[in-house]
TORMI-396630 format. One line per 10 residues: their letters; for each residue x, y, z of N, C-alpha, C. Coordinates in nm, 2 decimals. Atoms other than C-alpha are relative to their C-alpha. Example, Ala and Ser with C-alpha at 12.3 -4.5 7.8 and 13.67 -1.06 7.14 Angstrom:
2
as = 0.09/-0.12/0.00/1.23/-0.45/0.78/0.09/0.12/0.00  -0.09/-0.11/0.00/1.37/-0.11/0.71/-0.08/0.11/0.08
***
This chain:
273
mrglesreqi = -0.06/0.13/-0.03/0.04/4.16/-3.16/-0.04/-0.10/-0.10  0.03/0.11/0.10/0.06/3.87/-3.40/-0.01/-0.13/0.07  0.01/0.14/-0.05/-0.05/3.52/-3.31/-0.08/0.00/0.14  0.07/0.02/-0.12/-0.22/3.39/-3.00/0.09/-0.07/0.10  -0.07/0.06/-0.11/-0.09/3.28/-2.66/-0.03/-0.15/-0.01  0.02/0.14/0.00/-0.03/2.90/-2.66/0.05/-0.06/0.14  -0.04/0.07/-0.13/0.00/2.66/-2.36/0.01/-0.15/-0.03  -0.02/0.14/0.02/0.13/2.31/-2.35/0.07/-0.06/0.12  -0.07/0.07/-0.11/0.24/2.05/-2.09/0.10/-0.09/-0.05  -0.11/0.09/0.04/0.57/1.87/-2.12/0.04/-0.09/0.12
qlagppqrvl = -0.04/0.09/-0.10/0.66/1.56/-1.92/0.15/-0.04/-0.02  -0.14/0.03/0.00/1.02/1.51/-1.83/0.02/-0.14/0.08  0.00/0.14/-0.06/1.10/1.14/-1.76/0.08/-0.01/0.13  -0.08/0.01/-0.13/1.36/1.21/-1.49/0.10/-0.11/0.00  0.06/-0.04/-0.13/1.43/1.08/-1.24/0.05/0.13/0.06  0.14/0.03/-0.02/1.26/1.25/-1.08/-0.08/0.05/-0.11  0.09/-0.04/0.10/0.97/1.28/-1.31/-0.05/0.14/0.03  0.05/-0.13/-0.02/0.87/1.64/-1.37/-0.11/0.03/-0.11  0.10/-0.05/0.10/0.57/1.81/-1.55/0.01/0.15/-0.01  -0.01/-0.15/0.02/0.62/2.16/-1.69/-0.12/0.05/-0.09
evraipladg = 0.10/-0.07/0.08/0.35/2.39/-1.82/0.07/0.12/-0.07  -0.07/-0.10/0.08/0.49/2.60/-2.10/-0.10/0.10/-0.07  0.09/-0.09/0.06/0.32/2.92/-2.21/0.09/0.09/-0.10  -0.07/-0.09/0.10/0.43/3.11/-2.53/-0.08/0.12/-0.02  0.07/-0.12/0.02/0.33/3.47/-2.54/0.06/0.08/-0.11  -0.05/-0.08/0.11/0.37/3.66/-2.86/0.02/0.15/0.04  -0.03/-0.14/-0.03/0.52/4.01/-2.85/-0.03/0.08/-0.13  0.03/-0.09/0.11/0.44/4.31/-3.07/0.10/0.01/-0.10  -0.11/-0.01/0.09/0.78/4.31/-3.23/0.02/-0.13/-0.08  -0.02/0.13/0.07/0.73/3.96/-3.36/0.07/-0.11/0.07
gavaimddvt = -0.06/0.10/-0.08/0.92/3.79/-3.09/-0.10/-0.07/0.09  0.09/0.07/-0.09/0.78/3.58/-2.81/0.07/-0.03/0.13  -0.06/0.03/-0.13/0.83/3.51/-2.44/-0.06/-0.14/0.04  0.04/0.13/-0.05/0.82/3.15/-2.30/0.01/0.00/0.15  0.00/0.01/-0.15/0.72/3.10/-1.94/-0.03/-0.14/0.04  0.01/0.14/-0.04/0.77/2.76/-1.78/-0.04/-0.01/0.15  0.04/0.02/-0.14/0.59/2.66/-1.46/0.01/-0.15/0.03  0.00/0.14/-0.04/0.66/2.34/-1.27/-0.13/-0.03/0.07  0.13/0.04/-0.05/0.32/2.19/-1.22/0.00/-0.15/0.04  -0.01/0.15/-0.03/0.44/1.84/-1.11/-0.09/-0.04/0.11
erwridqvrt = 0.09/0.03/-0.12/0.26/1.85/-0.77/-0.14/0.00/-0.04  0.14/-0.01/0.04/-0.07/1.96/-0.92/-0.03/-0.12/-0.09  0.03/0.12/0.08/-0.04/1.69/-1.19/0.00/-0.13/0.07  0.00/0.13/-0.08/0.05/1.42/-0.94/-0.13/-0.01/0.08  0.12/0.01/-0.08/-0.25/1.51/-0.72/-0.12/-0.04/-0.09  0.11/0.03/0.10/-0.48/1.50/-1.03/0.01/-0.15/-0.04  -0.02/0.15/0.04/-0.33/1.15/-1.12/-0.05/-0.09/0.11  0.05/0.08/-0.11/-0.40/1.02/-0.77/-0.15/0.00/0.01  0.15/0.00/0.00/-0.76/1.14/-0.78/-0.06/-0.08/-0.11  0.05/0.07/0.11/-0.81/1.00/-1.12/0.01/-0.15/0.02
dfvanvshel = -0.02/0.14/-0.03/-0.66/0.66/-1.02/-0.10/-0.05/0.11  0.09/0.04/-0.11/-0.87/0.66/-0.70/-0.14/-0.03/-0.06  0.14/0.02/0.05/-1.20/0.70/-0.89/0.00/-0.12/-0.09  0.00/0.12/0.08/-1.10/0.44/-1.15/0.01/-0.13/0.08  -0.02/0.12/-0.08/-0.99/0.19/-0.89/-0.12/-0.03/0.08  0.12/0.03/-0.07/-1.30/0.23/-0.68/-0.11/-0.06/-0.09  0.10/0.05/0.10/-1.52/0.19/-0.99/0.02/-0.15/-0.04  -0.04/0.14/0.04/-1.33/-0.13/-1.09/-0.02/-0.10/0.11  -0.01/0.10/-0.11/-1.29/-0.30/-0.75/-0.13/-0.02/0.07  0.13/0.02/-0.07/-1.64/-0.24/-0.62/-0.11/-0.06/-0.09
ktpvgaisvl = 0.10/0.06/0.09/-1.82/-0.38/-0.93/-0.04/-0.14/0.05  0.02/0.14/-0.04/-1.78/-0.74/-0.80/-0.09/-0.01/0.12  0.08/0.01/-0.12/-1.91/-0.70/-0.44/-0.14/0.06/-0.02  0.13/-0.07/0.02/-2.19/-0.46/-0.55/-0.09/-0.09/-0.08  0.08/0.10/0.09/-2.30/-0.71/-0.82/-0.04/-0.12/0.08  0.03/0.12/-0.08/-2.28/-1.00/-0.57/-0.12/0.04/0.10  0.10/-0.04/-0.10/-2.49/-0.81/-0.31/-0.14/0.01/-0.08  0.13/-0.02/0.07/-2.75/-0.72/-0.58/-0.06/-0.14/-0.04  0.05/0.14/0.03/-2.78/-1.09/-0.69/-0.06/-0.07/0.12  0.05/0.07/-0.13/-2.81/-1.21/-0.33/-0.13/0.06/0.05
aetiegetdd = 0.12/-0.06/-0.04/-3.07/-0.95/-0.25/-0.12/-0.04/-0.09  0.11/0.04/0.09/-3.28/-1.05/-0.56/-0.04/-0.15/0.04  0.03/0.14/-0.03/-3.25/-1.42/-0.45/-0.08/-0.01/0.13  0.07/0.00/-0.13/-3.36/-1.34/-0.09/-0.15/0.04/-0.02  0.13/-0.06/0.01/-3.66/-1.14/-0.21/-0.10/-0.11/-0.03  0.11/0.10/0.01/-3.97/-1.37/-0.17/0.04/-0.14/0.04  -0.04/0.13/-0.04/-3.76/-1.66/-0.04/-0.06/-0.04/0.14  0.06/0.04/-0.12/-3.94/-1.86/0.23/0.08/-0.10/0.08  -0.09/0.09/-0.07/-3.66/-2.09/0.33/0.09/0.08/0.10  -0.08/-0.08/-0.10/-3.53/-1.93/0.66/0.14/-0.03/0.00
elvlrltgrm = -0.14/0.04/0.00/-3.21/-2.13/0.65/0.08/0.06/-0.11  -0.06/-0.06/0.12/-3.13/-2.02/0.30/0.01/0.15/0.01  0.00/-0.14/-0.02/-3.22/-1.66/0.38/0.12/0.04/0.09  -0.11/-0.03/-0.10/-2.98/-1.67/0.68/0.14/-0.01/-0.06  -0.13/0.02/0.06/-2.70/-1.81/0.47/0.03/0.11/-0.10  -0.02/-0.10/0.10/-2.75/-1.56/0.19/0.03/0.14/0.07  -0.02/-0.13/-0.07/-2.77/-1.27/0.44/0.14/0.00/0.05  -0.14/0.00/-0.05/-2.44/-1.38/0.59/0.10/0.03/-0.11  -0.08/-0.02/0.12/-2.29/-1.38/0.24/0.00/0.15/-0.04  0.01/-0.15/0.03/-2.41/-1.02/0.19/0.08/0.08/0.10
vieaqrmsrt = -0.09/-0.07/-0.10/-2.24/-0.91/0.51/0.14/-0.02/-0.03  -0.14/0.02/0.04/-1.91/-1.06/0.39/0.03/0.09/-0.12  -0.03/-0.09/0.11/-1.94/-0.88/0.06/0.01/0.15/0.04  0.00/-0.14/-0.05/-2.02/-0.55/0.24/0.13/0.03/0.07  -0.12/-0.02/-0.07/-1.72/-0.60/0.46/0.12/0.01/-0.09  -0.11/-0.01/0.10/-1.50/-0.66/0.16/0.00/0.14/-0.07  0.00/-0.14/0.05/-1.62/-0.33/0.01/0.06/0.10/0.09  -0.06/-0.10/-0.10/-1.54/-0.15/0.33/0.15/-0.01/0.01  -0.15/0.02/0.00/-1.19/-0.30/0.34/0.07/0.06/-0.12  -0.05/-0.05/0.12/-1.13/-0.21/-0.02/0.00/0.16/0.00
iddllelsri = 0.00/-0.14/-0.01/-1.24/0.15/0.03/0.10/0.06/0.10  -0.10/-0.05/-0.10/-1.03/0.19/0.35/0.14/-0.01/-0.06  -0.14/0.01/0.06/-0.72/0.06/0.17/0.03/0.10/-0.11  -0.02/-0.10/0.11/-0.78/0.28/-0.13/0.02/0.14/0.05  -0.01/-0.13/-0.06/-0.82/0.59/0.09/0.14/0.01/0.06  -0.13/0.00/-0.06/-0.50/0.49/0.28/0.11/0.01/-0.11  -0.09/0.00/0.11/-0.31/0.43/-0.04/0.01/0.14/-0.07  0.00/-0.14/0.06/-0.42/0.77/-0.19/0.06/0.10/0.09  -0.05/-0.09/-0.10/-0.33/0.95/0.13/0.16/-0.01/0.00  -0.14/0.02/0.00/0.02/0.80/0.13/0.06/0.04/-0.13
elggemlktd = -0.05/-0.04/0.13/0.07/0.85/-0.25/0.02/0.15/0.00  -0.01/-0.14/0.00/0.00/1.22/-0.20/0.12/0.05/0.08  -0.12/-0.03/-0.08/0.27/1.24/0.08/0.00/0.13/0.06  -0.01/-0.14/-0.05/0.17/1.59/0.17/-0.03/0.01/0.15  0.04/-0.01/-0.14/0.04/1.50/0.52/0.11/-0.07/0.09  -0.10/0.06/-0.08/0.37/1.34/0.64/0.04/0.08/0.11  -0.05/-0.07/-0.12/0.46/1.43/0.99/0.13/-0.06/0.05  -0.13/0.07/-0.03/0.83/1.35/1.01/0.05/0.05/0.14  -0.06/-0.02/-0.12/0.98/1.32/1.35/0.11/-0.11/0.02  -0.09/0.11/-0.03/1.26/1.10/1.50/-0.09/-0.11/0.05
vdmadvvaes = 0.08/0.11/-0.03/1.10/0.76/1.52/0.09/-0.12/0.03  -0.07/0.12/-0.04/1.22/0.45/1.70/-0.07/-0.12/-0.06  0.07/0.11/0.07/1.15/0.15/1.48/-0.05/-0.11/0.09  0.05/0.09/-0.10/1.11/-0.06/1.79/-0.14/0.03/0.04  0.14/-0.05/-0.03/0.80/0.15/1.87/-0.09/-0.03/-0.11  0.08/0.03/0.11/0.68/0.11/1.52/-0.04/-0.14/-0.01  0.03/0.14/0.00/0.71/-0.26/1.53/-0.10/-0.04/0.11  0.09/0.03/-0.11/0.54/-0.28/1.87/-0.14/0.03/-0.03  0.14/-0.04/0.03/0.24/-0.09/1.75/-0.06/-0.08/-0.11  0.05/0.08/0.11/0.22/-0.29/1.43/-0.04/-0.14/0.05
iervapiamr = 0.03/0.13/-0.05/0.23/-0.62/1.62/-0.13/0.01/0.08  0.13/-0.02/-0.07/-0.05/-0.49/1.85/-0.12/0.00/-0.09  0.11/0.00/0.09/-0.27/-0.43/1.55/-0.03/-0.14/-0.06  0.02/0.13/0.07/-0.21/-0.77/1.39/-0.02/-0.12/0.10  0.01/0.11/-0.10/-0.20/-0.98/1.71/-0.13/-0.07/0.00  0.13/0.08/-0.01/-0.57/-1.06/1.72/-0.02/-0.09/-0.12  0.01/0.08/0.12/-0.56/-1.19/1.36/0.09/-0.12/0.01  -0.10/0.11/-0.01/-0.25/-1.40/1.44/-0.05/-0.10/0.11  0.06/0.09/-0.10/-0.42/-1.54/1.76/-0.11/-0.09/-0.05  0.11/0.08/0.06/-0.73/-1.64/1.57/0.04/-0.11/-0.09
kgvplmvkse = -0.05/0.10/0.09/-0.53/-1.83/1.32/0.10/-0.09/0.06  -0.09/0.09/-0.07/-0.29/-1.98/1.57/0.15/0.01/-0.06  -0.13/-0.03/0.06/0.02/-1.82/1.41/0.08/0.08/0.10  -0.08/-0.08/-0.10/0.29/-1.72/1.67/0.08/0.11/-0.07  -0.08/-0.11/0.04/0.47/-1.39/1.63/0.12/0.02/0.09  -0.12/-0.02/-0.07/0.83/-1.36/1.73/0.07/0.13/-0.04  -0.06/-0.13/0.03/0.98/-1.01/1.76/0.13/0.01/0.06  -0.13/-0.03/-0.04/1.34/-0.91/1.78/0.03/0.14/-0.03  -0.03/-0.14/0.01/1.40/-0.54/1.84/0.05/0.05/0.13  -0.05/-0.06/-0.12/1.57/-0.31/2.08/-0.02/0.15/0.00
kgvaiisgdf = 0.03/-0.14/0.00/1.46/0.03/2.19/0.12/0.09/0.00  -0.11/-0.10/-0.01/1.68/0.33/2.13/0.12/-0.02/-0.10  -0.11/0.04/0.09/1.90/0.16/1.86/-0.03/0.04/-0.14  0.04/-0.02/0.15/1.71/0.20/1.53/-0.09/0.12/-0.01  0.08/-0.13/0.01/1.61/0.57/1.49/0.01/0.05/-0.14  0.01/-0.05/0.14/1.49/0.71/1.16/-0.08/0.13/0.01  0.09/-0.12/0.01/1.33/1.04/1.05/-0.12/-0.04/-0.09  0.11/0.04/0.08/0.98/0.95/0.94/-0.13/0.03/0.06  0.14/-0.02/-0.04/0.60/0.95/0.97/-0.03/-0.13/0.07  0.03/0.12/-0.08/0.52/0.71/1.26/-0.12/-0.08/-0.05
fqlvsaianl = 0.12/0.07/0.04/0.17/0.63/1.13/0.01/-0.07/-0.13  -0.03/0.07/0.13/0.28/0.56/0.77/0.08/-0.13/0.02  -0.09/0.11/-0.02/0.55/0.33/0.90/-0.07/-0.12/0.07  0.08/0.11/-0.07/0.31/0.14/1.13/-0.09/-0.06/-0.11  0.09/0.06/0.10/0.07/0.10/0.83/0.08/-0.10/-0.09  -0.08/0.09/0.09/0.36/-0.05/0.62/0.03/-0.13/0.07  -0.04/0.12/-0.07/0.49/-0.29/0.88/-0.12/-0.09/0.04  0.12/0.08/-0.03/0.14/-0.40/0.99/-0.05/-0.07/-0.12  0.04/0.07/0.12/0.06/-0.48/0.63/0.09/-0.12/-0.03  -0.09/0.11/0.03/0.37/-0.69/0.59/-0.02/-0.12/0.10
venavkysde = 0.03/0.11/-0.10/0.30/-0.88/0.92/-0.13/-0.07/-0.03  0.14/0.06/0.02/-0.07/-0.93/0.84/0.01/-0.09/-0.12  -0.02/0.09/0.12/0.03/-1.07/0.49/0.07/-0.13/0.04  -0.07/0.12/-0.05/0.27/-1.31/0.66/-0.09/-0.09/0.07  0.09/0.08/-0.08/0.01/-1.43/0.90/-0.10/-0.07/-0.09  0.11/0.05/0.09/-0.26/-1.47/0.63/0.05/-0.12/-0.09  -0.05/0.10/0.09/-0.03/-1.68/0.41/0.08/-0.11/0.07  -0.07/0.10/-0.08/0.10/-1.90/0.69/-0.10/-0.10/0.06  0.09/0.10/-0.06/-0.05/-2.22/0.82/0.01/0.01/0.15  0.01/0.00/-0.15/-0.14/-2.27/1.19/0.13/-0.06/0.06
thqvdvrvvt = -0.12/0.04/-0.08/0.16/-2.30/1.43/0.13/0.04/-0.08  -0.12/-0.04/0.07/0.40/-2.17/1.16/0.04/0.14/0.04  -0.04/-0.13/-0.06/0.59/-1.88/1.32/0.04/0.10/-0.10  -0.04/-0.11/0.07/0.63/-1.54/1.18/0.10/0.08/0.08  -0.10/-0.08/-0.07/0.95/-1.35/1.27/0.01/0.14/-0.05  -0.01/-0.15/0.03/0.98/-0.97/1.28/0.13/0.05/0.07  -0.13/-0.05/-0.05/1.33/-0.83/1.32/0.04/0.14/-0.05  -0.05/-0.14/0.03/1.48/-0.48/1.33/0.15/-0.02/-0.01  -0.15/0.02/0.02/1.83/-0.48/1.18/0.06/0.13/-0.04  -0.06/-0.13/0.03/2.06/-0.18/1.17/0.14/-0.02/-0.07
sdttvsveve = -0.14/-0.01/0.05/2.37/-0.09/0.96/0.05/0.14/0.03  -0.05/-0.13/-0.03/2.58/0.22/0.96/-0.09/0.11/-0.06  0.08/-0.10/0.07/2.34/0.40/0.72/-0.15/-0.03/-0.01  0.14/0.04/0.02/2.01/0.21/0.73/-0.06/-0.07/0.12  0.08/0.08/-0.10/1.74/0.06/0.95/-0.09/-0.09/-0.09  0.09/0.09/0.08/1.56/-0.25/0.81/-0.09/-0.07/0.10  0.10/0.09/-0.07/1.25/-0.43/0.93/-0.02/-0.12/-0.09  0.02/0.12/0.07/1.25/-0.79/0.82/-0.12/-0.08/0.05  0.11/0.08/-0.04/0.93/-0.99/0.82/0.01/-0.14/-0.08  -0.02/0.13/0.06/0.98/-1.36/0.76/-0.11/-0.10/0.04
drgigipads = 0.10/0.10/-0.02/0.72/-1.63/0.72/0.04/-0.13/-0.06  -0.03/0.13/0.05/0.72/-2.00/0.65/-0.12/-0.06/-0.07  0.13/0.03/0.07/0.41/-1.99/0.43/0.02/-0.06/-0.14  0.01/0.06/0.14/0.33/-2.07/0.07/0.10/0.05/-0.09  -0.10/-0.06/0.09/0.60/-1.85/-0.08/-0.07/0.06/-0.13  0.05/-0.07/0.12/0.57/-1.66/-0.41/0.06/-0.06/-0.12  -0.05/0.06/0.12/0.61/-1.81/-0.76/0.10/0.10/-0.06  -0.10/-0.09/0.06/0.92/-1.67/-0.94/-0.05/0.10/-0.10  0.05/-0.09/0.11/0.72/-1.52/-1.22/-0.10/0.11/0.06  0.09/-0.11/-0.06/0.51/-1.31/-0.97/0.08/0.09/0.09
vdriferfyr = -0.08/-0.08/-0.10/0.79/-1.17/-0.75/0.01/0.15/-0.05  -0.02/-0.14/0.05/0.84/-0.86/-0.98/-0.13/0.08/0.00  0.13/-0.07/0.02/0.47/-0.78/-0.98/-0.08/0.02/0.13  0.09/0.00/-0.12/0.35/-0.82/-0.62/-0.02/0.13/0.06  0.02/-0.14/-0.05/0.39/-0.45/-0.54/-0.09/0.08/-0.08  0.10/-0.07/0.08/0.15/-0.35/-0.81/-0.14/0.00/0.07  0.13/0.00/-0.07/-0.19/-0.24/-0.68/-0.09/-0.10/-0.07  0.10/0.10/0.04/-0.45/-0.51/-0.70/0.05/-0.13/-0.06  -0.05/0.13/0.05/-0.21/-0.78/-0.81/-0.01/-0.10/0.11  0.02/0.11/-0.09/-0.29/-1.11/-0.65/0.07/-0.12/-0.06
vdrarnratg = -0.07/0.12/0.04/-0.07/-1.42/-0.67/-0.10/-0.11/-0.01  0.10/0.11/0.00/-0.36/-1.65/-0.58/-0.13/0.07/0.04  0.12/-0.07/-0.02/-0.69/-1.48/-0.63/-0.10/-0.07/0.09  0.09/0.08/-0.09/-0.89/-1.76/-0.46/0.04/0.01/0.14  -0.04/-0.01/-0.14/-0.68/-1.75/-0.15/-0.01/0.14/0.05  0.01/-0.14/-0.03/-0.67/-1.37/-0.15/-0.15/0.03/0.05  0.14/-0.02/-0.03/-1.05/-1.37/-0.15/-0.04/-0.06/0.14  0.03/0.08/-0.12/-1.06/-1.63/0.13/0.05/0.07/0.12  -0.07/-0.07/-0.11/-0.82/-1.43/0.35/-0.05/0.14/0.02  0.06/-0.14/-0.01/-1.01/-1.10/0.29/0.10/0.10/-0.05
gtglglsivr = -0.10/-0.10/0.05/-0.71/-0.93/0.11/-0.06/0.08/-0.11  0.05/-0.10/0.11/-0.77/-0.63/-0.12/0.10/0.01/-0.11  -0.10/-0.01/0.11/-0.45/-0.66/-0.32/0.07/0.14/0.00  -0.06/-0.14/-0.01/-0.34/-0.31/-0.20/0.11/0.01/0.11  -0.09/-0.01/-0.11/-0.13/-0.39/0.11/0.15/0.03/-0.04  -0.14/-0.01/0.04/0.21/-0.43/-0.07/0.02/0.13/-0.07  -0.01/-0.13/0.07/0.14/-0.12/-0.28/0.02/0.11/0.10  -0.01/-0.10/-0.11/0.09/0.08/0.04/0.15/-0.01/0.06  -0.13/0.01/-0.05/0.42/-0.06/0.17/0.11/0.07/-0.09  -0.10/-0.06/0.10/0.61/0.04/-0.15/0.00/0.15/0.01
hvatnhggev = 0.01/-0.15/0.00/0.48/0.40/-0.13/0.05/0.06/0.13  -0.06/-0.04/-0.13/0.57/0.43/0.24/0.15/0.00/-0.01  -0.15/0.01/0.01/0.92/0.32/0.16/0.05/0.11/-0.09  -0.05/-0.11/0.09/0.95/0.57/-0.13/-0.01/0.13/0.07  0.02/-0.12/-0.07/0.81/0.85/0.09/0.11/0.03/0.10  -0.10/-0.01/-0.10/1.09/0.78/0.34/0.14/-0.02/-0.06  -0.13/0.01/0.06/1.37/0.76/0.08/0.06/-0.14/0.01  -0.05/0.14/-0.02/1.39/0.38/0.13/-0.05/-0.09/-0.11  0.05/0.10/0.10/1.29/0.06/-0.05/-0.05/-0.12/0.07  0.04/0.13/-0.05/1.12/-0.27/0.00/0.03/-0.11/-0.09
nvrsregegs = -0.04/0.11/0.08/1.25/-0.60/-0.12/-0.06/-0.13/0.05  0.05/0.13/-0.05/1.15/-0.96/-0.10/0.09/-0.12/-0.05  -0.07/0.13/0.03/1.33/-1.30/-0.09/-0.11/-0.11/0.02  0.10/0.10/-0.02/1.10/-1.59/-0.15/0.03/-0.13/-0.09  -0.01/0.13/0.07/1.09/-1.96/-0.25/-0.14/-0.06/0.01  0.13/0.05/0.00/0.76/-2.11/-0.35/0.00/-0.13/0.08  0.01/0.11/-0.08/0.65/-2.36/-0.09/0.08/0.00/0.13  -0.09/-0.01/-0.12/0.91/-2.25/0.17/-0.02/0.13/0.08  0.02/-0.13/-0.07/0.81/-1.89/0.26/0.06/0.12/-0.06  -0.04/-0.13/0.06/0.90/-1.53/0.21/0.06/0.09/0.11
tfilqiprvl = -0.06/-0.10/-0.09/1.11/-1.26/0.38/-0.01/0.14/-0.07  0.01/-0.14/0.06/1.01/-0.89/0.31/0.09/0.09/0.09  -0.09/-0.09/-0.07/1.26/-0.62/0.40/-0.03/0.14/-0.04  0.03/-0.14/0.01/1.16/-0.26/0.45/0.13/0.07/0.05  -0.12/-0.07/-0.04/1.48/-0.05/0.45/-0.01/0.15/-0.01  0.01/-0.15/0.00/1.49/0.32/0.55/0.13/0.06/0.05  -0.12/-0.07/-0.05/1.79/0.56/0.59/-0.01/0.03/0.15  0.01/-0.03/-0.15/1.87/0.60/0.96/0.05/0.14/0.03  -0.05/-0.13/-0.04/1.93/0.92/1.15/0.14/-0.02/0.07  -0.13/0.01/-0.05/2.30/0.96/1.21/0.03/0.12/0.09
rsv = -0.02/-0.11/-0.09/2.39/1.16/1.52/0.15/0.02/0.02  -0.15/-0.02/-0.03/2.73/1.33/1.58/0.02/-0.01/0.15  -0.03/0.02/-0.14/2.90/1.25/1.90/0.06/0.13/0.07
***
């Protein structure tokens, strides 16, 4: 045989994006055989793992550094009031780390998509569970939640827990960026082919130059406010991936200073009569 076996990966832009592994095997007569394997899933899993490690390393630097500085300041400090204040700050930074890790794990799980448990899901139940999760945050802030949905009307095929995660993130964002007494509306809207959940707030809105970027992981419109509200910058990225996993999409209408409406739209289950 002449020559050696060669192996190369080729990325096809798509959509959908595909990754092929091509092996060229030389034959004794001077010819060759090419074998192509679709390794898209393996490549995607590797990418998710690589992104996860990179994101954890990047996002935990700040809180870890802050805790280290606070610990050094406390060491040998005799002012009890100062020690108490710095200790409280350490707790806040530790909680921030925990939220970031939880959101990164959730995002990685949803990106992989392999654990989806698709069943017929009533979006009224999804909204009810999402509201139950966010209600304590809304109550503490004094933000009323108004829900408009009807059981048995908006049925889709999907993963109940992923959908709850998406809607809860949208509602929690709306609450965090709303002032006290400013109502947040959650509506389930159906058409012939889709089911939409609309989350409308009357908060600070989104600047026009940020609307196209808000679904990027870790993108923050207002970093100072995001830190104050405890946000990780991952919630909307989670929503986008849940929408993609369900063959749907998420969109936003917003005017700075007036509020925002996020719309998660999923294909509905059509039943024959």
